[in-house]
DSSP file (Angstrom, degrees, kcal/mol; ACC not computed):
  #  RESIDUE AA STRUCTURE BP1 BP2  ACC     N-H-->O    O-->H-N    N-H-->O    O-->H-N    TCO  KAPPA ALPHA  PHI   PSI    X-CA   Y-CA   Z-CA
    1    1 A M              0   0    0      0, 0.0     2,-0.3     0, 0.0     0, 0.0   0.000 360.0 360.0 360.0 126.9    0.0    0.0    0.0
    2    2 A T        -     0   0    0      1,-0.1     2,-0.3     0, 0.0     0, 0.0  -0.626 360.0-118.3 -91.2 149.6    1.5    3.3   -1.0
    3    3 A E        -     0   0    0     -2,-0.3    -1,-0.1     1,-0.0     3,-0.0  -0.598  20.4-126.7 -84.2 145.9    1.1    6.4    1.1
    4    4 A R    >   -     0   0    0     -2,-0.3     3,-1.3     1,-0.1    -1,-0.0  -0.824  11.9-146.2 -90.8 125.0   -0.7    9.4   -0.2
    5    5 A P  T 3  S+     0   0    0      0, 0.0    -1,-0.1     0, 0.0    -2,-0.0   0.778  96.6  46.2 -66.2 -25.5    1.5   12.5    0.1
    6    6 A N  T 3  S+     0   0    0      2,-0.1     2,-0.3    -3,-0.0    -2,-0.0   0.441  84.2 115.2 -96.0   1.2   -1.4   14.9    0.8
    7    7 A E    <   -     0   0    0     -3,-1.3     2,-0.3     1,-0.1    -4,-0.0  -0.532  69.4-121.4 -74.5 132.8   -3.1   12.7    3.4
    8    8 A H        -     0   0    0     -2,-0.3    -1,-0.1     2,-0.0    -2,-0.1  -0.578  28.5-173.3 -75.9 130.6   -3.2   14.2    6.9
    9    9 A R    >   -     0   0    0     -2,-0.3     3,-2.2     1,-0.1     4,-0.1  -0.996  24.2-137.4-124.1 129.9   -1.5   12.2    9.5
   10   10 A P  G >  S+     0   0    0      0, 0.0     3,-1.0     0, 0.0    -1,-0.1   0.770 101.5  59.7 -60.4 -27.5   -1.8   13.3   13.2
   11   11 A N  G 3  S+     0   0    0      1,-0.2    -3,-0.0    -3,-0.0    39,-0.0   0.474  91.8  70.4 -81.7   1.9    1.9   12.6   14.0
   12   12 A D  G <  S+     0   0    0     -3,-2.2    -1,-0.2     2,-0.0     2,-0.1   0.235  70.9 130.5 -96.2  12.1    3.0   15.0   11.3
   13   13 A R    <   -     0   0    0     -3,-1.0    36,-0.1     1,-0.1     3,-0.1  -0.360  55.9-128.8 -70.4 143.4    1.9   18.1   13.2
   14   14 A K        -     0   0    0      1,-0.1    -1,-0.1    -2,-0.1    35,-0.1  -0.576  38.4 -90.0 -83.2 155.2    4.3   21.0   13.7
   15   15 A P        -     0   0    0      0, 0.0     2,-0.4     0, 0.0    33,-0.2  -0.316  43.6-107.0 -63.8 149.2    4.8   22.3   17.3
   16   16 A I        -     0   0    0     31,-1.4     2,-0.5    -3,-0.1    -3,-0.0  -0.644  30.9-129.2 -77.6 131.1    2.4   25.0   18.4
   17   17 A L    >   -     0   0    0     -2,-0.4     3,-1.3     1,-0.1     7,-0.2  -0.708   7.4-148.2 -84.7 126.7    4.2   28.3   18.6
   18   18 A S  T 3  S+     0   0    0     -2,-0.5    -1,-0.1     1,-0.3    25,-0.1   0.697  96.5  49.2 -70.5 -18.8    3.7   30.0   22.0
   19   19 A D  T 3  S+     0   0    0      1,-0.0     2,-0.9     5,-0.0    -1,-0.3   0.400  84.7 100.7-101.0   3.7    3.8   33.5   20.5
   20   20 A D    <>  -     0   0    0     -3,-1.3     4,-1.9     1,-0.2     3,-0.3  -0.791  55.4-164.3 -93.7 107.1    1.4   32.8   17.6
   21   21 A A  H  > S+     0   0    0     -2,-0.9     4,-2.5     1,-0.2     5,-0.2   0.818  85.4  58.3 -61.1 -33.1   -2.0   34.3   18.7
   22   22 A C  H  > S+     0   0    0      2,-0.2     4,-2.3     1,-0.2    -1,-0.2   0.916 107.6  45.6 -65.3 -43.0   -3.9   32.4   16.0
   23   23 A E  H  > S+     0   0    0     -3,-0.3     4,-2.1     2,-0.2    -1,-0.2   0.877 113.9  48.9 -69.1 -36.5   -2.7   29.0   17.3
   24   24 A I  H  X S+     0   0    0     -4,-1.9     4,-2.4     2,-0.2    -2,-0.2   0.907 111.7  49.8 -67.2 -40.8   -3.5   29.9   20.9
   25   25 A A  H  X S+     0   0    0     -4,-2.5     4,-2.7     2,-0.2    -2,-0.2   0.884 109.7  51.2 -64.5 -39.3   -6.9   31.1   19.9
   26   26 A H  H  X S+     0   0    0     -4,-2.3     4,-2.7     2,-0.2    -2,-0.2   0.921 110.6  48.2 -63.9 -43.8   -7.6   27.9   18.0
   27   27 A L  H  X S+     0   0    0     -4,-2.1     4,-1.5     2,-0.2    -2,-0.2   0.924 113.7  47.7 -60.1 -45.9   -6.6   25.8   21.0
   28   28 A A  H  <>S+     0   0    0     -4,-2.4     5,-3.1     1,-0.2     4,-0.4   0.913 114.9  45.0 -64.4 -43.3   -8.8   27.9   23.3
   29   29 A Q  H ><5S+     0   0    0     -4,-2.7     3,-0.9     3,-0.2    -2,-0.2   0.904 109.0  55.8 -68.3 -41.0  -11.8   27.7   20.9
   30   30 A K  H 3<5S+     0   0    0     -4,-2.7    -1,-0.2     1,-0.3    -2,-0.2   0.845 120.6  29.3 -62.3 -34.1  -11.4   24.0   20.3
   31   31 A F  T 3<5S-     0   0    0     -4,-1.5    -1,-0.3    -5,-0.2    -2,-0.2   0.225 110.5-112.7-112.6  13.9  -11.6   23.2   24.0
   32   32 A H  T < 5 +     0   0    0     -3,-0.9     2,-0.2    -4,-0.4    -3,-0.2   0.908  68.7 142.0  57.7  47.1  -13.8   26.1   25.2
   33   33 A L      < -     0   0    0     -5,-3.1    -1,-0.2    -6,-0.2     2,-0.2  -0.677  53.4-108.0-109.1 166.1  -11.0   27.7   27.2
   34   34 A T     >  -     0   0    0     -2,-0.2     4,-2.3     1,-0.1     5,-0.2  -0.535  33.5-108.9 -86.2 163.4  -10.1   31.3   27.7
   35   35 A M  H  > S+     0   0    0      1,-0.2     4,-2.6     2,-0.2     5,-0.2   0.920 120.0  51.6 -61.3 -43.6   -6.9   32.7   26.1
   36   36 A P  H  > S+     0   0    0      0, 0.0     4,-2.2     0, 0.0    -1,-0.2   0.887 109.3  51.0 -61.2 -36.0   -5.1   33.0   29.4
   37   37 A E  H  > S+     0   0    0      2,-0.2     4,-2.2     1,-0.2    -2,-0.2   0.920 110.5  48.7 -65.0 -42.5   -5.9   29.3   30.1
   38   38 A A  H  X S+     0   0    0     -4,-2.3     4,-2.0     1,-0.2    -1,-0.2   0.912 112.1  48.7 -63.9 -42.1   -4.6   28.3   26.7
   39   39 A R  H  X S+     0   0    0     -4,-2.6     4,-2.3     1,-0.2    -1,-0.2   0.895 109.3  53.4 -64.0 -38.7   -1.4   30.3   27.3
   40   40 A M  H  X S+     0   0    0     -4,-2.2     4,-2.7    -5,-0.2     5,-0.2   0.911 107.3  51.2 -62.3 -42.2   -1.0   28.8   30.7
   41   41 A L  H  X S+     0   0    0     -4,-2.2     4,-2.9     1,-0.2     5,-0.3   0.914 109.8  50.0 -61.5 -42.2   -1.2   25.3   29.2
   42   42 A L  H  X S+     0   0    0     -4,-2.0     4,-1.5     1,-0.2    -1,-0.2   0.908 112.9  46.4 -62.8 -41.0    1.5   26.2   26.6
   43   43 A R  H  < S+     0   0    0     -4,-2.3    -2,-0.2     1,-0.2    -1,-0.2   0.920 119.6  39.8 -66.4 -42.6    3.8   27.5   29.4
   44   44 A Q  H  < S+     0   0    0     -4,-2.7    -2,-0.2    -5,-0.2    -1,-0.2   0.852 128.8  25.4 -76.3 -35.6    3.2   24.5   31.6
   45   45 A H  H >< S-     0   0    0     -4,-2.9     3,-0.6     1,-0.3    -3,-0.2   0.368  97.4-129.7-118.3   4.1    3.2   21.6   29.1
   46   46 A G  T 3<  -     0   0    0     -4,-1.5    -1,-0.3    -5,-0.3    -2,-0.1  -0.320  45.1 -57.0  80.3-164.5    5.3   22.8   26.1
   47   47 A N  T 3  S+     0   0    0     -4,-0.1   -31,-1.4    -2,-0.0     2,-0.6   0.057  82.9 129.8-110.9  24.2    4.2   22.7   22.5
   48   48 A N    <>  -     0   0    0     -3,-0.6     4,-2.8   -33,-0.2     5,-0.2  -0.708  50.0-147.9 -80.8 120.3    3.5   19.0   22.0
   49   49 A H  H  > S+     0   0    0     -2,-0.6     4,-2.7     1,-0.2     5,-0.3   0.904  94.1  49.4 -56.7 -47.5    0.0   18.6   20.4
   50   50 A A  H  > S+     0   0    0      1,-0.2     4,-2.1     2,-0.2    -1,-0.2   0.930 114.9  43.7 -62.9 -45.7   -0.9   15.3   22.1
   51   51 A R  H  > S+     0   0    0      2,-0.2     4,-2.6     1,-0.2     5,-0.2   0.912 114.1  50.8 -66.1 -42.6    0.1   16.6   25.6
   52   52 A L  H  X S+     0   0    0     -4,-2.8     4,-2.7     1,-0.2    -2,-0.2   0.916 111.3  47.4 -62.1 -43.4   -1.6   19.9   25.1
   53   53 A E  H  X S+     0   0    0     -4,-2.7     4,-2.3    -5,-0.2    -1,-0.2   0.902 112.3  50.0 -66.5 -39.3   -4.9   18.3   23.9
   54   54 A R  H  X S+     0   0    0     -4,-2.1     4,-2.0    -5,-0.3    -2,-0.2   0.938 115.7  42.1 -61.7 -47.2   -4.9   15.8   26.8
   55   55 A E  H  X S+     0   0    0     -4,-2.6     4,-2.4     2,-0.2    -2,-0.2   0.840 112.1  54.5 -70.7 -33.4   -4.3   18.6   29.3
   56   56 A A  H  X S+     0   0    0     -4,-2.7     4,-2.9    -5,-0.2    -1,-0.2   0.906 109.2  48.4 -66.9 -41.2   -6.8   20.9   27.6
   57   57 A R  H  X S+     0   0    0     -4,-2.3     4,-1.9     2,-0.2    -2,-0.2   0.922 111.5  50.1 -61.5 -43.4   -9.5   18.2   27.8
   58   58 A R  H  < S+     0   0    0     -4,-2.0     4,-0.2     1,-0.2    -2,-0.2   0.917 114.9  43.1 -62.0 -43.4   -8.7   17.7   31.4
   59   59 A L  H >< S+     0   0    0     -4,-2.4     3,-1.1     1,-0.2    -2,-0.2   0.882 111.5  54.8 -69.1 -39.6   -8.9   21.5   32.2
   60   60 A A  H 3< S+     0   0    0     -4,-2.9    -1,-0.2     1,-0.2    -2,-0.2   0.826 108.7  47.6 -66.6 -32.3  -12.1   21.9   30.1
   61   61 A Y  T 3< S+     0   0    0     -4,-1.9    -1,-0.2    -5,-0.2    -2,-0.2   0.364  88.4 103.1 -94.9   6.1  -14.0   19.3   32.0
   62   62 A Q  S <  S-     0   0    0     -3,-1.1     2,-0.2    -4,-0.2    -3,-0.0  -0.666  83.2-106.7 -81.3 141.7  -13.1   20.5   35.4
   63   63 A P              0   0    0      0, 0.0    -2,-0.1     0, 0.0    -1,-0.1  -0.479 360.0 360.0 -65.9 137.6  -15.7   22.4   37.3
   64   64 A R              0   0    0     -2,-0.2    -2,-0.0    -4,-0.1    -3,-0.0   0.424 360.0 360.0-103.5 360.0  -14.8   26.1   37.4
């Protein structure tokens, strides 16, 4: 089976840039977080997509 060059694969993601407001806004919107909460996640957990999504889900489902 040959790979398709344009097919999206989740492990091909680039790191999230902590100073890029668009990426921070996307993370915040995707998990219904505030911008400060999304920035806090980036500072605490780095720019690894899998780790950020796991921690964002954990934060999003906590009672506030």
